[in-house]
C-alpha positions as CSV (number, residue, x, y, z in Angstrom):
1,M,131.5,118.8,105.8
2,T,128.9,119.9,108.5
3,I,125.2,120.2,108.1
4,L,122.9,122.6,110.0
5,V,119.2,121.5,110.2
6,I,116.8,124.1,111.3
7,A,114.3,122.4,113.7
8,E,110.5,123.0,113.4
9,H,109.0,122.8,116.8
10,N,106.3,124.2,119.1
11,H,108.8,125.3,121.8
12,T,108.2,122.1,123.9
13,A,108.5,119.3,121.3
14,I,110.1,118.7,118.0
15,S,107.8,118.3,114.9
16,P,107.9,115.1,112.9
17,S,109.1,117.1,109.9
18,T,112.4,117.7,111.7
19,L,113.0,114.0,111.9
20,N,112.5,113.6,108.2
21,T,114.9,116.5,107.5
22,V,117.6,114.9,109.7
23,E,117.1,111.6,107.8
24,A,117.8,113.5,104.5
25,A,120.9,115.1,106.1
26,K,122.2,111.6,106.9
27,K,122.1,110.7,103.3
28,I,124.3,113.6,102.5
29,G,126.9,112.5,105.0
30,G,128.9,114.4,107.5
31,E,128.3,115.9,111.0
32,I,124.8,117.0,111.7
33,H,123.9,119.9,114.0
34,I,120.4,121.1,114.8
35,L,119.4,124.7,115.5
36,V,116.4,125.0,117.9
37,A,115.4,128.7,118.1
38,G,112.4,129.8,120.2
39,K,111.2,131.0,123.5
40,D,111.4,128.6,126.5
41,C,112.5,125.9,124.0
42,S,114.7,123.9,126.3
43,G,112.3,121.0,126.1
44,A,112.5,120.9,122.3
45,A,116.3,121.2,122.4
46,Q,116.6,118.2,124.8
47,E,114.3,116.2,122.5
48,A,116.4,117.2,119.5
49,A,119.5,115.9,121.3
50,K,117.9,112.4,121.3
51,I,117.7,112.2,117.5
52,S,120.0,109.5,116.2
53,G,122.8,110.9,114.1
54,V,122.8,114.4,115.6
55,T,126.1,115.4,117.2
56,K,125.2,118.9,118.5
57,V,122.1,120.9,119.3
58,L,122.3,124.7,119.2
59,S,119.6,126.2,121.5
60,A,118.8,129.8,120.9
61,D,116.3,130.6,123.7
62,D,115.1,134.1,123.1
63,S,111.7,135.9,122.9
64,A,112.8,137.2,119.5
65,Y,112.2,133.8,118.0
66,E,109.0,133.1,119.8
67,H,106.8,133.6,116.7
68,F,109.3,132.4,114.1
69,L,109.3,135.7,112.3
70,A,111.3,135.2,109.1
71,E,113.5,138.3,109.6
72,N,114.6,137.3,113.1
73,I,115.1,133.6,112.3
74,A,116.9,134.4,109.0
75,S,119.3,136.7,110.8
76,L,120.3,134.0,113.3
77,V,120.6,131.3,110.6
78,I,122.8,133.6,108.4
79,E,125.1,134.4,111.4
80,L,125.5,130.6,112.1
81,G,125.3,129.4,108.5
82,V,128.6,130.7,107.2
83,N,130.3,128.0,109.2
84,Y,128.3,125.2,107.5
85,S,128.4,123.4,104.1
86,Y,124.6,122.7,104.1
87,I,121.6,124.4,105.7
88,L,118.4,122.3,105.6
89,A,114.8,122.9,106.7
90,P,111.5,121.2,106.0
91,S,109.8,122.1,102.8
92,N,106.6,123.5,104.4
93,T,105.3,126.8,105.6
94,F,108.0,126.9,108.3
95,G,111.0,126.3,106.1
96,K,109.7,128.3,103.1
97,N,109.1,131.3,105.4
98,F,112.7,132.2,106.1
99,L,115.1,130.0,104.1
100,P,114.7,132.0,100.8
101,R,115.7,135.1,102.7
102,V,118.8,133.3,104.0
103,A,119.7,132.1,100.5
104,A,119.3,135.6,99.0
105,I,121.4,137.3,101.6
106,L,124.1,134.7,101.4
107,D,123.9,135.0,97.6
108,V,123.5,131.3,96.9
109,A,120.7,129.4,95.1
110,Q,118.1,127.6,97.1
111,I,117.2,124.1,96.1
112,T,113.5,123.6,96.9
113,D,111.6,120.4,97.6
114,V,114.5,118.0,97.5
115,M,113.1,114.5,97.3
116,E,116.3,112.5,96.8
117,I,120.0,112.8,97.6
118,I,122.0,111.5,94.7
119,S,125.4,112.7,95.9
120,P,126.7,115.5,98.2
121,D,126.2,118.0,95.3
122,S,123.4,116.5,93.2
123,F,119.7,116.2,94.1
124,K,116.3,115.5,92.7
125,R,113.4,117.8,93.0
126,P,109.9,117.9,91.4
127,I,109.0,120.5,88.8
128,Y,105.8,121.2,86.8
129,A,103.6,120.3,89.8
130,G,105.4,117.0,90.2
131,N,104.9,115.8,86.6
132,A,108.6,115.9,86.0
133,I,111.6,115.3,88.2
134,A,114.7,117.5,87.7
135,T,118.2,116.5,88.7
136,V,120.1,119.5,89.8
137,Q,123.8,120.0,90.8
138,S,124.9,122.8,93.1
139,L,128.5,124.1,93.3
140,D,127.7,126.7,95.9
141,K,129.9,126.7,98.9
142,I,126.9,126.7,101.1
143,K,124.0,124.5,99.9
144,I,120.6,125.7,101.1
145,M,117.8,123.2,100.7
146,T,114.2,122.6,101.7
147,I,113.4,118.9,102.1
148,R,110.2,117.3,100.9
149,T,109.6,115.4,104.1
150,T,107.2,112.8,102.7
151,K,110.0,111.4,100.6
152,F,112.2,110.5,103.6
153,A,111.7,108.3,106.7
154,K,111.8,109.7,110.2
155,A,115.1,109.6,111.9
156,E,115.0,107.3,114.9
157,L,115.6,108.5,118.5
158,G,118.3,107.1,120.7
159,G,121.0,109.7,120.4
160,N,122.7,111.7,123.1
161,A,124.0,114.9,121.5
162,A,125.4,117.8,123.4
163,V,123.2,120.9,123.8
164,E,125.0,124.3,123.5
165,N,123.2,127.4,124.5
166,I,123.8,130.3,122.0
167,S,122.7,133.9,121.6
168,G,121.9,135.6,118.3
169,K,121.4,139.1,117.3
170,G,117.8,139.0,118.7
171,A,114.9,140.9,117.2
172,T,115.3,143.2,114.2
173,N,113.7,146.6,114.2
174,S,112.1,146.0,110.9
175,V,109.2,143.8,112.0
176,S,107.2,143.1,115.1
177,F,104.6,140.5,116.0
178,V,101.0,141.8,116.3
179,R,98.7,138.8,116.5
180,N,98.0,135.4,115.0
181,E,94.7,135.2,113.2
182,G,95.2,131.6,111.9
183,A,92.5,129.1,112.6
184,A,93.2,126.6,115.4
185,A,93.8,123.2,113.8
186,K,91.3,120.5,114.8
187,G,92.6,116.9,115.3
188,P,96.0,115.5,114.3
189,D,98.6,117.4,112.4
190,L,97.7,117.3,108.7
191,S,101.3,116.8,107.5
192,S,101.8,113.7,109.6
193,A,98.4,112.1,110.1
194,R,97.9,108.4,109.2
195,V,94.6,109.2,107.4
196,V,93.5,112.4,105.7
197,I,90.0,113.2,104.5
198,S,89.9,116.2,102.2
199,G,86.9,118.1,100.9
200,G,86.6,120.2,97.8
201,R,84.2,122.6,96.1
202,G,81.6,119.8,95.9
203,L,80.9,120.2,99.6
204,G,79.1,123.4,98.7
205,S,79.5,125.3,102.0
206,K,81.5,125.8,105.2
207,D,78.8,124.1,107.3
208,N,79.0,120.9,105.1
209,F,82.6,120.3,106.2
210,K,81.0,119.1,109.5
211,I,80.1,116.0,107.6
212,L,83.8,115.2,107.1
213,E,84.7,116.2,110.6
214,S,82.1,113.8,112.0
215,L,83.7,110.9,110.0
216,A,87.2,111.9,110.8
217,A,86.4,111.9,114.6
218,K,85.7,108.2,114.4
219,I,88.9,107.3,112.6
220,N,92.2,106.9,114.5
221,D,94.8,109.6,113.7
222,C,92.7,111.2,111.0
223,A,93.1,114.8,109.9
224,I,90.9,117.1,107.7
225,G,92.3,118.6,104.5
226,A,90.9,120.7,101.7
227,S,91.5,121.6,98.1
228,R,92.4,125.2,97.1
229,A,89.0,125.6,95.5
230,A,87.3,124.9,98.9
231,V,89.7,127.3,100.6
232,D,89.2,130.1,98.0
233,A,85.4,129.6,98.4
234,G,85.8,130.3,102.1
235,Y,84.6,126.9,103.2
236,I,87.7,126.4,105.4
237,S,90.9,128.2,106.3
238,N,94.1,127.8,104.2
239,D,95.8,126.0,107.2
240,Y,94.0,122.9,105.8
241,Q,94.9,123.3,102.1
242,V,96.6,120.3,100.4
243,G,98.4,120.9,97.2
244,Q,101.2,122.6,95.4
245,T,100.6,125.9,97.2
246,G,99.5,124.2,100.4
247,K,100.7,121.2,102.4
248,I,102.3,118.1,101.0
249,V,100.9,114.9,102.5
250,A,101.6,111.2,102.1
251,P,99.3,109.4,104.6
252,E,98.5,105.7,104.6
253,L,95.0,106.6,103.4
254,Y,93.8,109.7,101.5
255,I,90.1,110.2,101.0
256,A,89.2,112.9,98.5
257,V,85.6,114.0,98.8
258,G,84.0,116.3,96.2
259,I,87.4,117.1,94.8
260,S,87.8,117.2,91.0
261,G,91.5,116.6,91.0
262,A,93.2,119.6,89.6
263,I,96.9,119.1,88.9
264,Q,97.9,121.5,91.7
265,H,96.0,119.4,94.2
266,L,97.4,116.1,93.0
267,A,100.9,117.5,93.5
268,G,100.2,117.6,97.2
269,M,98.8,114.2,97.8
270,K,99.6,111.7,95.0
271,D,102.3,110.0,97.1
272,S,99.7,108.8,99.5
273,K,99.8,105.0,100.0
274,I,96.1,104.5,99.1
275,I,93.9,107.1,97.5
276,V,90.1,106.9,97.6
277,A,88.0,109.3,95.6
278,I,84.3,110.1,96.1
279,N,82.7,112.2,93.4
280,K,79.4,112.2,91.6
281,D,81.2,113.1,88.3
282,E,82.6,109.9,86.9
283,N,84.9,111.9,84.6
284,A,86.6,113.8,87.4
285,P,90.4,113.7,87.0
286,I,90.8,112.5,90.6
287,F,89.7,109.0,89.5
288,E,92.8,108.7,87.3
289,V,95.1,108.6,90.4
290,A,92.7,106.9,92.8
291,D,93.2,103.3,93.9
292,Y,89.5,103.1,94.7
293,G,86.7,105.3,93.3
294,L,83.1,105.8,94.3
295,V,80.8,107.6,91.9
296,A,78.2,108.8,94.3
297,D,76.6,111.8,96.0
298,L,78.9,112.6,98.9
299,F,75.9,113.8,101.0
300,T,74.5,110.3,101.0
301,S,77.6,108.2,100.8
302,I,79.6,109.8,103.6
303,P,76.9,109.2,106.2
304,E,76.6,105.6,105.1
305,I,80.4,105.2,105.3
306,E,80.3,106.7,108.8
307,K,77.8,104.0,109.9
308,L,80.4,101.3,109.0
309,V,83.3,102.9,110.9
């Protein structure tokens, strides 16, 4: 029983989500291999080799994988995946981009957002925006899963796995990379930050997000997030969206500012260790999950809080 973990990385370093995914793989049991596909990704491959519990790293260094196009990555994973019992990737925009394609072509069911390993063939995953937990059993020969990284610890370093250079089919003729128009993220990575301050529709405009950015800059390892309402209103790009259709976060401290608390947003942050809500509407649903609530105007309360930091 061998497991293939698809590594998320930036070509030079492994992302924390990969460490969480490896930890989930350990709970399944068996030999763990990591696939690092990218351009000039030898640094990331060497770092992956140091993850405890990993026995082999497959390094596919090719310009075809530079931009992680789903068609190219999926082709490589399918080529390798037939030799594995499990294929795992983080349950984020990286894993969700290509793994459904892999599952479809291999004609197996994908298990999404796995949050607990019960046995080698049984798993728990959230449904109905996290309001219910489903226990699912898979009898597929190859089990393809995305891992909810916030539910697993990070695998420790200290390993010394062998790195094997491999070549895949390269780029397909069906797609080509044109340009990346995503906004450059400011500050720490949203998915792994110690503190997250998220803004909602209550901020009222794009310029008002600067209030949160000013406070975040004074807090160690603090990232900016947003509700879907704020993203849809054009206040901030969807790279910052927290929720069922955005990023799933579980920081030590989550501060929701001007966010009503729609169920889709709660699904993305309710596992946070401490939740603080600031909203002038005392009946906002966000207060039902908050550990601490402040009924106040954010435009006066946030500057006052910043003075205390």
